[in-house]
N, C-alpha and C positions, 0 to 999 in steps of 0.2 A: 035183665039186659045182660049179655055177657060184657065183661072189660076186659082188654088185652093191651096188656104193657108190651112194647117192643123196646128192646135194647140198642140204641143206636150202635150201628158199625162206621166207627170214626177212624180214619187213616190218615194220618201225616197232617191232623188241623180240618179234614174235608169229611163230610157227609158222604157215605157211599151209597150205591142206588139201593141195596137189599135193605135199608130201613123204609124206605118208600113203598117198597113191594109189599112186604111186611105190615106195612099200614094198609096198604091197599087192599092185601088179602082181608085182613081185621074189619076195614068198613064195607068188605064187600059181604060178611057174616051179620052185618045191622050191628057192629059191637060198637061201644064205646071205647075210645084209644087213647093211650098216652104213650111218651116215648121217654126214656132215659138215657142222658149221655153222659159218660163218665170219663171224665181226663184230667189233662192240665190245660190251661186257657184255653179252654173250649166255650164261655159264654157267649162269646161271638155268633156260636153256632143256633142260639135261640129263634132266630127268624126262620134261618132253613129247618130246623125240626117244626114249627107249626107249619111249613109250607109243603113240607113232606104229608101233612094230611094228619097230625096229631090231633086232639081236642087239647090233651095238657102234656105239660114240657118239664119233667126234673131233671135238672143238672146238677150232678156231681164236679165240680171243679175243685179242684185243688194241686198243688204243687206234688205232694205225695203221691197221686195217680198217674205222673207223667209216664211211668214205664208200666205195662201190665203186670200185675199179681193177683192172682184170682181171689184170695183171702180179700182184702179190701175192695176188688170190684164187685164181689157178691154180695158183699154186706150193704152197699151204695143201692145194689138191683133189688137186694131185701126188702130195704128201707121205702125207696118208691112204691113195690110192690104191696105193702102196706099202709103205705097214705093210699094211695089210688084205688085200692081194694082189690086189685086184680086176678080172677079167677083164670086169666092165661096168660102166661110170662112167655115171649119168646125171643129166642136168639137168633141171630143169623147163622149158616153154616159155617164156621171161623173155628181156628184156634181154642181162642179166648170163652167164644161159646160155649164150646164142648167139656173146657176146664171148668166154666163157671155154672153150668144149668144145674149139676148135681149137685153142688153144694147150695146153690139158692133153694132147690127144691127140700134139701134135709131141712134147712131154718126156717122154711114155711111148713112141711109138713105136706107136701104136694107130691101127686106123681111127677114121673121124669121119662122124658121122651126124646129118642135122638131120631136123626134124619130123616123127620118128617116129611111128606110129599104133599099130603093135605090134609086140613082139620074141615069138620064138619060139626054143627050145632043143632041140636035136636032141643029145644028147650034147655034144661039144665045139663043135658047130656052131651057130651064128648065125646068124638070120634075123631079117629087119627088114622092115616094111611101112611105106611111105611115100608120099604124094601124089606123083605127077609131070602137066608139059602142065598146068599151071592150075588143078589138082584134078581133071581129068578120069578118071583113070587112076591105079592103087594099084598102085606097083610092089612086086612082093616079093624079096627081095634077100637072098642067102646071103654073108656078112662071109668074105671071106678072110683073116681076123685071126682070133688069137684073144682078142684085146683090144679093145674097141668103146666109144667114148667115145661118145655120143648125147643129142641133147635131143628129151626126149619130149614131145610133145602129151599135153594133157589130155585122160583119158579112154581112155587107151591101154590 
């Protein structure tokens, strides 16, 4: 069974809808889901994370995480991915997601893809869809790795 870790998108202490959207997509694939929230003073979001549809919630709540910094943020995501044994790690389409995804992939030895518009699973095989050539064509790519870190566009 696939295990999808979604990185919570939090703005000014509020969980954004993209988190629920990604968790919904993961559930539609029949995956076991987890969400990781990284920031400061976010412990109160635990019920919201569960209500968003995750089976498991990880919270990295520390005053040092109040302002975004890709290194510490990525380290928190890597730790959650290892604990959950995630084979898919999904960031929403945001500046922080685009900054952290490659770092997380390198630390995990995973494949990395950005601007994903769809994900499909066939057993252990991961297939992604993403735009190419200035959005003129859509690529369908079979991922040659058992673990994928992805930045997923809204509506995927």
